[in-house]
Structure formats: structure tokens, C-alpha cells
N, C-alpha and C positions, 0 to 999 in steps of 0.2 A: 665082385660079389660072390659069396659062398652060398650054395644052395642048402637047404635044410637037410637033404640027403647026405650031403658032404659032412654036415655038422654032427651027424650021428657018429661018425668015425673019428671026429676031431679029438685029439687028446695031446697032452704034453705041451700045452700052452704056459708061457711065462706070465702073460698078463691077459685077462679078459676085461673089457670094458662094457658095462651095461649102460646104454644110452648113446645113441648116435646123433645127439645135438651138437652144437659147436663146442661145448665143453668136452664131451666124451670124444669127439673126433680130434680135437686138439691135443688131448691127453695121449691118445694112441699115436698120432703123428710126431709128437714131441719125443716120446719114448723110442719109437722105431727109428727115427731120424738119428737120434744120439747113439743107440745101441742097435744096429741092424741085426745082430745075431739073436736079439729077443723075438720070441714067437708071440705075436699079438692078434687078438681078434676082437671084433665089436659085435654086440648082439643088441637088437633094438625091437621094442614091442610094436612100434608103428609100422603099418603097411608100407611097402615100397612106394617112393614117390611122394608120401606124405609131406615131407619137408619142402617140396616145391610148391605147396599150397600156401605157404606161410607168407602173408602179405605185410608183416611187421618189419620195422627197421630197428637197429640198435645203435647206441652211441659207443664208439670204440675208442678208448682212451690212448693217448700217445704211447704209453708203455705196451699196451696190448698191440698196438700197430708194429711197434719194433719187434714183438714176439712172433707176430705173423709173418713179417718180413724175414726173420731168422728162419722160420719154417718153410720159406720159399713160396708162400701163397699170396702175400700182399701186392706183388706185381700184377696178378690177376684181378685182385679186388680193387686196387687203386683207381683205375679209370672210372669205376661206377661208385666211388666213395666221394661224399661231400665233406670237405673240410668245414668245421665250425671255426669261423674267423673272429667271432665276437659273441659274448653272452650278456644278456642284460636281465636284471631281476626287478620285479615291481611288486608292490603289495597294495591291494585295492579291493573294491567290491565290483562285481560285473556291471553294476548299474552306474558306477562313477563315470562322469564325463571325461576326466582326465586321469591317466595312470602315470604318476610320477615315477621315474626311474631312480631307484635308490642305490643300485650297485651295478657296475659294468666290469666286465673282464675282457682283456685282450686274449685273443684265441691262440697264443703261441707260447710253448714252453722253451723253445729255442729259435733262432731265426730260420724261417722256412719250415717249421714243425709245429703244425696246430696241435692244440692240447687234446683234440678229439676229432673223429670223423663219424658221420652217419653212414651206415652200411645196411642194405637191405639183407634181412636174415638168410633169405634163400641164396643171395650172392656169396655170403659168408660160409654157409653150410656147404654150398656146392664146390667152392674152392678147397675147402678142407677134405671133401670126400674124394676129390681127384688126386689130392696129394696122398690120402690114405691108400687109394687104389694102386697108385705109382709105387708106393712103398712095399706093396704086396700084403696089405692088412686086409684080412677077411671081414666082410660086413654081412652079418646074418639078420635080415630084416623080417618083420611081421611075425616075430615069436617072442613071447615074454619069458623071463625067468621065473621058474615055478617054485624053486627052492634050492638049497645048498647044504652041504655038509663040510665042515673043516676037519683038517687032521694035522699032525705034526708036520707033514711034508707039503701039503697043498689044500686046495679046496675043490670040491666037486660040485658042478653047478647043474641043475636039472632044468631043462627048457620045457615049455608048455607042449611041444610036439613030441616029447619023449626023448629027445637028444640029451646026452650028458657030456659035459665038457669039463676038463681038469686043467686047473692053472695053479701057479704058485700065488697070484694076487688077483683079487677081483676089485675093480674100481666101479664104485656106484655112482653113476651120473645120470640117474633116472628121474630127476626133477624133484620138485618141492614136496610132492606127495610120494616120496621114494618108498616103494615096497621093499626094496633091498635093505634100507635103513631099518625098517620094522622088522624084517626077518632076522636082522642082526641083533635085535634088542636094544638098539640105540634110541634113548628117549630124546624128546625135544622140549624146548620152552616155545610155546606158541600162543599167539592171540590174534584175533581179527580186529580190523579197524573199523568195520561197518562202512568201509569205502570200496568202490571199485574203479579200476582204471579203464577208461575208454580209449581205444586206439584206432586210428584211422589215418588215411592220407587225404590231404587237402590240396587241391590245384588252385592256384591263384594267379592273378592277372600280371602282377609286377614281380621281379626277382627278389629274392630274400638276401642276396649278397652274402650268404654264409652265416647270417645272424640267428642265433638261438635265443629264445626268450622264455622265461618262466615266470608266470604271474601267480602269485599267492593269493588265492581267493578263500573265502570263508568255508566252503565245502572241501577244498583241497587245491593243490597246484595244477595250473594249466600250462603245459609246456608246448611250444612251437619249435620244432627241431627241422632245420633245413635238410632237404634231400637233393640229390643231383637231378637236374631236369630229365623228363622222360624222353623217350627216343624221338618224339615229335617235337621236342623243345618246350613242352608244358612245364611251367614253374610248379614245384611241388614241396610240401612240408609234411612231416609226421606229426600227429597230434598225440600227446598223452594227456588226457583229461581226467582228473580225479574228482568223483562226485560221490555223494552217499549212495550205498548199494541200491536202495529202492528207487532212487531218481536215476541212476545210471540204467537200471533195467528198463525203466519206462521209456528213456530217451532212446535206447538202442531198438527196443522192440515197437516203438511207436511210429507215428508218421514221419516221413522223410523230410517235409517242409518244417515241421516243429523242431526236428533235430538241427536242420540247417539254421534255423532262426537262432536257436540257443548257441549254436557254434559260432555264428557271426557276432553274437553279443560279446563273446569272450575273445574271439580272434581279432575282431575290428576290421576296419577297412584300409589299413595302412598299406596292404599289398594288392589293393584293388578288389575286383569281384572275386568271390571264392565259391568253390563247389566241392562236395565231398566225392572223391575219386574211387573209393572202395566201400565195402560194407563195414560199417563200425561194429566193433565187438568189445565186450566188457569182461573184465577178469576181477574177481574179488581179491582184495589186498589184505595182508596181514604180515606178521613177523614170525618166522620159524628159524629157530637156531638149534642145531643138533648139540646135545650134551657132550658128545665125543665125536670126533671125526674119523676115527678108526676103531676097528675090532679085529680079532684074529683073522689075518689074511684079507681084510676088507679096508678100503679107504673110501670115504665120501668126497665128493667133488661137486662144485657148482651149486645148484639149488637144492640138491640132496642134502648138503650140509648147511645151507643158510638161504632163506628167502627174505628179503628186506623190502621196504617201501621204495618206490621208484622216484622219490622226491629229489635224490641226489644223482640219479642215472647211473648207479654204480653196480647194479646186480650182475650184469654180464661180465664187468671187469674184475669183480670179486671172484667169479668162476675162473677167469683166465690166470688170476693170481694163484688159485689153487693149482692149476694145471702145471704152472712154471715151477711152483715149490715142489709139488709131488714128483715131477719129472727130475727135478735136480737131485732130490733125496734118493730116488730109486736108481738112477744112473750111477750116482756116486757108490752106492752100496753095491751094485753089480760089478762096477770096476774093482772093488775091494774084495770081491768073492764072497759077499754077505748074501744072505737069504732075503731077496726083495719083498717077500711077503711076511716076514717075522715081525712081531709086534714091536720090538725095540727100534727097528727101522722105521716103521710107520709112524711110531710116537714122535720121531724127529719132524715129519711132516705136520703133525697136529700141533706141536709146540710152535712151529713157525707161523701156522696160519690161524690158530684158534683166537689169540688175543686181537688180531687185526679184525677179524670177522665180528667178534662180539662188540668191539669198538665202533664199527660201521653200523652194525645192527641198533645200537643204542642211539648213535648220532641221528640216523634216519627216523627212529621212532620219536625223539626229542624235537627234531625239526618239524615232523608232521604235527605233533601235538601243539607246538608253538605257533605254527602258522595257519593250521586248518581250523580257524575259529574267527569269531567277530567280536572278541572282547576288546572294548575300547582301550583301557590302560595297557593290555598286553600289546595291542597293535602299536601304541605309541613307543613302547619300550623296544620292541623288535625293529621298528623303522629306524629309531635312533641308532640301534646296534648296526644295521645295514649302512646307515650313513657314515658311521665312524669307520667301518671297514673300507668303504670307498675312499676315504681320506688317508688311508695308511698303506702306501704301496708294498711295503714288505709283508704285511699281512695278506693283501691280495696275491701277491706271488706264492705265499705259502699255500694258500687255498688252491691255486692253479696247479701247484706241483701235487697236492693231494688228489685233485681231481683227474690229473694225467695219469696217475698210478706210479709216479716216480718218487715216492716217498721213501724214508729209510727202510732197510731190510728187504729191498726189492730183489726178487730171484733174477739170476743172470739172463734168462730168456726175456724178461720184461726190460732189460737194459739193452736188448739187441745182441746179446753175446751168446755164443754156442756153450752147451753144456757137456 
């Protein structure tokens, strides 16, 4: 890790990545691994150690697992990752005595390769940080980017502590409320859903056997995602519970017994007695799509470029697709002796990622509007649709390929290939 004092004298960078979450870290590691000659640094506004307090977990699609393996970190992550071996989908009300299963997915894209794993965020972040440090990538923590100026040859980035860094390219991976995106003058398409996602970990009596479940309820989806058992053998699952924002706020801030009662109504007793294993938190949900992914000397990646509804569990995997595409474009340009921060180079990345991102944003928006309601005729139509997909193996296979991140136009890293 680089100190702030060192940062004041740091210049001549090739790439500066703003944001040391998993997207920013993966971007830095993939570029440095492919082109060791590139001088790369990370700067993050969060104080040192903040990432270790993240109690959430993420679904890592098969393609992203292949990328992490290519980056040399999956071997460290795998022992603490839980394979999703089966996915079932239901559509009901929380008060319904029976929840009929309308759609099931086998959890493999290839023999022995699950279409996704559940991984604790701090495990993922920690593995990528160690890889970055081993590659000699500087990580400057606890200081935000205050501003920047671009020139024909590069970009000068000013930090809040008075340091100035010069680079050829600035990668903005600073989240859905990206300040760098705003500083670059990039507009967004944005709206709120009036929903919040409640996230917590639930301990339960019986094993989940790798099964993930998504219940479409009138207020929003309720997903149960399998986690690796705790060190003491406790069976655990991660919950992503979408409710109307005012109800979610009341549930999270209210009495623990009321929360557990409402949770049990949705979770059920199929896995025996349950208890909340950590403090539930709620995040407001919306759709945010950047109108451009690039500007002179700047490329957006991850949530800075797109924030989507969690109904399909693809937010993190979209970010890893950004990383893989950007790394491939930059590495190819550097090998050809081109300016890696030039706008014509960055536009190749934008052309690659923009359509896929907009398509996923629209898809999740439509799915949320279609399923987060209690309109009788609409319920009938969508349940018939789910039933038809269940009876069409080729269509189910197509959806699994999409969910695994192995659809057409996949960057090489996501295929498990070096760049």
C-alpha cells in the first residue's frame, strides 16, 4: 500500500483506477498481469479496512469465475465459495399456504462447472487486493479524487489531500453515485423504483444443498441464496429481500422479533428453524445508465456505468464484463503502440459494452415491473410464461448461458483465456 506522502510525488502513471472495490481491483489486476510494464495505481475514498466490514455476499457467474481463475485468485476463493447447484422460481403471495414451483434450472453450464457461486464480498475483495499487492500495484486509501484536468497527452488528477497524480487513463469505478462521472460531464438515465433491497444472512437448521430460490412476491422478489457453512458448521443463506422503501425502512429499523416474523413468513420452514445472523441493512433500488461510458482520458466501469435492479442477480457480473472488455481493448492498444487513453481507443470499449448493458438494464426493469405487482390477469400470463419455459429445454439452456455470462461477444478473460 502506498502512503499519502508517497502519492504527492507519484507521477507518470499509465492507468489510475478510482475505486478499490472488486471492479476497480479486477481492472487493475487484469491490466497489470497482461502488461507488467504498465504503471498502475488505485485510489479509494474509503478509509483503510472498510472493505473488511462488508457482510454481504455476491453471486459470481461461471464466466466471472473463469476470469478470476485466469487472474490467479480463484484458487484462494474457491474453498470459501458455495456452488449454486439448483435454482427454482415461484410466483405467489406471502400469505399463500402453497408456493407452486413454476421454473427450475439445473446449476451446471458444463459437467462439473456450476453456473454460479456465492462468495462473501470481503473474501473476493481480499483475494483481489493480495493479487494487486503481489503485482506491485499501489493502493492509496482514505482519500478521494477532488478533480482532474485532461490534456492531449494525459490527465492530471487532484486528490483531496493535495496530491496530484498524472496518468494516461483514468478508470472510474467509484460506484453508482460516481462523482467522477459527474465531473466528466457524463449524463445518466435514472429513475427510482420506490423499492429497497434488504440484505442479511440467515442461519438455518437443515442444509440448503446448494439450492437458490427466488420467490416473486407482490412487493418485489425474495431471493434465498446458498452460502458456505460457517466455520462451526452452521448452515447459512444470504437473503435479498425487495420491499417498498417505506416498509423496508420500518422493518430494518424496527423490533427484531417483528423482522424475524416477517422473514419467516417469506423464508418458510423448509430448512427448519431460522435466525438472523447479522444486522439487516436496506439499500434503495433504481436504474442508472450512463449515456456514455467514456470521455477524453476516462472510462467508466461497474456501477459507475450502470446500476440495475437485483432481480436477475447480474450487477456484479456486468461489472466484471466491463473489466474484461476494457482490459482486452487497452492491452491490444498498448501492444500496437497506441495511446491507451485516446478517445478512439476508448470508444472500442464503449461500443463493446454499451448495448449489452442497456439490454440488461431494460430486461431487469421489465421483469421488475412484470413481477412486482398483484394484478390478477398479469399474474396468470406470467405464470403461463414461466410454465412454458419450464417445458422447453433449449430455451432453459439459453437462459442458463445468459445467467452464466457465457453468451455471444464474451471477452477472452471471461472465457478463461489470457489476453
